[in-house]
GUMI-360564 format. One line per field, with one value per residue: residue in one letter; chain; x, y, z of N, C-alpha, C in turn. Coordinates in Angstrom, 1 decimal. Example, Ala and Ser with C-alpha at 12.3 -4.5 7.8 and 13.67 -1.06 7.14 Angstrom:
2
res A, S
chain A, A
n.c1 13.2, 12.8
n.c2 -5.7, -2.2
n.c3 7.8, 7.1
ca.c1 12.3, 13.7
ca.c2 -4.5, -1.1
ca.c3 7.8, 7.1
c.c1 13.2, 12.9
c.c2 -3.3, 0.0
c.c3 7.8, 7.9
***
This chain:
87
res M, P, A, W, R, Q, Q, L, A, Q, R, G, L, T, Q, S, M, S, R, K, G, N, C, L, D, N, A, A, M, E, R, F, F, A, T, L, K, S, E, L, F, Y, L, R, R, F, D, C, I, E, Q, L, Q, H, A, I, C, Q, Y, I, D, Y, Y, N, H, E, R, I, S, T, K, L, K, G, L, S, P, V, Q, Y, R, T, Q, A, S, N, T
chain A, A, A, A, A, A, A, A, A, A, A, A, A, A, A, A, A, A, A, A, A, A, A, A, A, A, A, A, A, A, A, A, A, A, A, A, A, A, A, A, A, A, A, A, A, A, A, A, A, A, A, A, A, A, A, A, A, A, A, A, A, A, A, A, A, A, A, A, A, A, A, A, A, A, A, A, A, A, A, A, A, A, A, A, A, A, A
n.c1 -36.7, -39.9, -41.6, -39.7, -38.3, -40.4, -40.9, -38.4, -38.5, -40.7, -39.7, -37.8, -35.3, -32.4, -31.7, -28.9, -27.0, -25.2, -23.3, -24.9, -24.5, -22.1, -20.3, -18.1, -18.3, -19.3, -17.4, -15.5, -17.0, -18.4, -16.3, -15.5, -17.8, -17.9, -15.5, -16.1, -18.2, -16.9, -14.8, -16.1, -19.0, -19.7, -18.3, -19.2, -22.0, -24.8, -26.9, -28.7, -29.8, -28.5, -26.0, -24.9, -24.8, -23.0, -20.7, -20.2, -19.6, -17.2, -15.7, -15.5, -14.0, -11.6, -11.0, -10.4, -8.4, -6.5, -6.1, -3.9, -2.8, -1.6, -1.7, -1.7, 0.9, 1.6, 0.3, -2.5, -5.7, -6.2, -3.7, -2.3, -3.7, -3.1, -0.3, -0.1, -1.3, 0.4, 2.6
n.c2 -62.0, -61.5, -62.7, -63.9, -61.6, -60.4, -62.2, -61.9, -59.2, -59.3, -60.6, -58.9, -58.9, -58.2, -58.4, -59.8, -58.4, -58.2, -56.5, -56.5, -59.5, -60.2, -62.7, -63.4, -62.6, -64.7, -66.6, -67.6, -68.9, -70.7, -72.3, -73.3, -74.8, -76.7, -78.1, -79.1, -80.8, -82.7, -83.7, -84.5, -84.9, -86.5, -88.8, -90.2, -91.8, -90.7, -91.4, -89.8, -86.4, -85.2, -86.5, -85.6, -82.9, -82.8, -83.9, -81.9, -79.7, -80.7, -80.9, -78.2, -77.1, -78.6, -77.7, -75.0, -75.0, -77.1, -78.1, -77.7, -75.3, -74.7, -72.3, -70.6, -70.6, -73.1, -73.2, -73.5, -71.9, -70.4, -70.3, -68.9, -66.4, -65.6, -65.4, -63.3, -61.2, -60.8, -59.6
n.c3 192.6, 193.3, 195.4, 197.1, 198.0, 199.4, 201.5, 202.8, 203.6, 205.3, 207.5, 208.4, 207.1, 205.2, 201.8, 200.3, 197.8, 194.8, 192.3, 189.1, 187.3, 188.4, 189.1, 190.7, 193.4, 195.0, 194.8, 196.7, 198.7, 197.2, 196.3, 198.8, 199.6, 197.5, 198.1, 200.6, 200.0, 198.3, 199.9, 202.3, 202.3, 200.0, 200.5, 202.6, 204.4, 205.9, 208.7, 210.0, 210.4, 212.6, 212.7, 210.3, 210.8, 212.9, 211.7, 209.8, 211.4, 212.6, 210.3, 209.5, 211.6, 211.2, 208.6, 209.0, 211.0, 210.8, 208.1, 205.6, 203.2, 200.0, 198.8, 200.9, 201.8, 202.9, 205.3, 207.7, 207.4, 209.8, 211.0, 209.1, 209.1, 211.8, 211.7, 209.8, 211.2, 213.2, 212.2
ca.c1 -37.9, -40.7, -42.1, -38.6, -38.0, -41.5, -40.6, -37.3, -39.0, -41.6, -38.8, -36.9, -34.0, -31.9, -31.2, -27.5, -27.0, -23.9, -23.5, -25.5, -23.6, -20.7, -20.3, -17.0, -18.7, -19.6, -16.4, -14.8, -18.0, -18.7, -15.2, -15.6, -18.9, -17.4, -14.5, -16.8, -18.9, -16.0, -14.0, -16.9, -20.4, -19.8, -17.5, -19.9, -23.4, -25.3, -28.2, -29.6, -29.4, -27.6, -24.7, -24.4, -24.5, -21.8, -19.6, -19.9, -18.9, -15.9, -15.0, -15.2, -12.9, -10.5, -10.7, -9.8, -7.3, -5.5, -5.9, -2.9, -3.1, -0.4, -2.0, -1.4, 2.3, 1.6, -0.3, -3.9, -6.2, -6.0, -2.2, -2.0, -4.2, -2.4, 1.0, -0.3, -1.7, 1.6, 3.7
ca.c2 -62.7, -60.7, -63.5, -64.0, -60.3, -60.1, -63.0, -61.3, -58.0, -59.6, -61.1, -57.8, -59.2, -57.4, -59.2, -59.5, -58.2, -57.7, -55.8, -57.4, -60.3, -60.4, -64.1, -63.6, -62.3, -65.9, -67.6, -68.2, -69.8, -71.8, -73.2, -74.0, -75.8, -77.8, -78.9, -79.8, -81.9, -83.7, -84.3, -85.1, -85.4, -87.6, -90.0, -90.9, -91.9, -90.3, -92.0, -88.8, -85.0, -84.9, -87.0, -84.7, -81.6, -83.0, -84.0, -80.6, -78.9, -81.2, -80.6, -76.8, -77.0, -79.1, -76.9, -73.8, -75.1, -78.1, -78.3, -76.8, -74.8, -74.2, -70.9, -69.9, -70.9, -74.3, -73.0, -73.5, -70.5, -69.7, -70.1, -67.8, -65.1, -65.3, -64.9, -62.0, -60.2, -60.6, -58.9
ca.c3 192.7, 194.3, 196.5, 198.0, 198.6, 200.3, 202.7, 203.5, 204.2, 206.5, 208.6, 208.7, 206.6, 204.0, 200.8, 199.8, 196.3, 194.2, 191.0, 188.2, 186.5, 189.0, 189.7, 191.6, 194.8, 195.8, 194.5, 197.9, 199.4, 196.2, 196.4, 200.1, 199.6, 196.6, 198.8, 201.7, 199.5, 197.8, 201.0, 203.4, 202.1, 199.0, 201.0, 203.8, 204.4, 207.2, 209.1, 210.5, 210.3, 213.6, 212.3, 209.3, 211.4, 213.7, 210.8, 209.2, 212.4, 212.7, 209.1, 209.5, 212.5, 210.5, 207.5, 209.5, 212.0, 210.5, 206.7, 205.0, 201.8, 199.3, 198.5, 202.2, 202.2, 203.6, 206.6, 207.7, 207.4, 211.1, 211.2, 208.1, 209.6, 213.0, 211.3, 209.1, 212.2, 214.1, 211.5
c.c1 -38.8, -41.2, -41.0, -38.3, -39.1, -41.3, -39.5, -37.8, -39.9, -40.8, -37.8, -35.4, -33.7, -31.3, -29.8, -27.5, -25.6, -24.3, -24.1, -24.4, -22.3, -20.7, -19.1, -17.3, -18.8, -18.5, -15.8, -15.8, -18.3, -17.5, -15.2, -16.6, -18.5, -16.4, -15.2, -17.5, -18.0, -15.2, -14.8, -18.2, -20.5, -19.1, -18.2, -21.4, -23.9, -26.7, -29.2, -29.0, -28.4, -26.2, -24.1, -24.0, -23.2, -20.6, -19.2, -19.2, -17.5, -15.1, -14.6, -14.0, -11.6, -10.0, -9.9, -8.5, -6.2, -5.2, -5.0, -3.3, -1.8, -0.5, -1.7, 0.0, 2.4, 1.0, -1.8, -4.4, -6.0, -4.6, -1.8, -2.4, -3.5, -1.0, 0.9, -0.6, -0.5, 2.7, 3.4
c.c2 -62.0, -61.4, -63.6, -62.7, -60.0, -60.9, -62.4, -60.1, -58.3, -60.1, -60.0, -58.1, -58.4, -58.4, -58.8, -59.4, -57.7, -57.0, -56.9, -58.1, -60.5, -61.7, -64.2, -63.3, -63.6, -66.9, -68.3, -69.2, -70.9, -72.8, -74.0, -75.1, -77.0, -78.7, -79.7, -81.0, -83.0, -84.4, -84.9, -85.7, -86.6, -88.9, -90.8, -91.0, -91.6, -90.8, -91.0, -87.4, -84.6, -85.3, -86.1, -83.4, -81.7, -83.1, -82.7, -79.7, -79.3, -80.8, -79.1, -76.5, -77.4, -78.2, -75.6, -73.9, -76.1, -78.3, -77.3, -76.5, -74.3, -72.7, -70.0, -70.3, -72.1, -74.3, -73.3, -72.1, -69.7, -69.4, -68.9, -66.4, -64.7, -64.8, -63.5, -60.9, -59.9, -59.8, -57.4
c.c3 193.7, 195.5, 197.6, 198.7, 199.6, 201.6, 203.5, 204.3, 205.4, 207.7, 209.0, 208.2, 205.4, 203.0, 200.4, 198.3, 195.9, 192.9, 190.0, 187.4, 187.1, 189.7, 190.7, 193.1, 195.6, 195.5, 195.7, 198.5, 198.4, 196.3, 197.7, 200.1, 198.6, 197.3, 199.9, 201.2, 199.0, 198.9, 202.1, 202.9, 201.1, 199.5, 202.1, 203.6, 205.8, 207.5, 209.5, 210.3, 211.3, 213.3, 211.2, 209.9, 212.2, 212.8, 210.1, 210.2, 212.6, 211.5, 209.0, 210.4, 211.8, 209.4, 207.9, 210.3, 211.6, 209.0, 206.1, 203.6, 201.2, 199.0, 199.8, 202.7, 203.1, 205.0, 206.5, 207.7, 208.7, 211.3, 210.3, 208.6, 210.9, 212.6, 210.6, 210.1, 213.1, 213.5, 211.4
***
């Protein structure tokens, strides 16, 4: 979209682009945001943006440090990366 590219250029930003038609580039983030919404956002009501921001920060910390994943051999993402870097 030309208007979007112009706004990015005015601010000195570079647009992130993948190969045309490659939807897999965003798969990891799409999955994270779907999980965030289903495990946090849809379950609570927030009275102000500050409550939402605080809850998101807490959830990201939980997601990275405490939430276990069967795909990561029952470890949290931080535990898995720490284990992988120590071998």
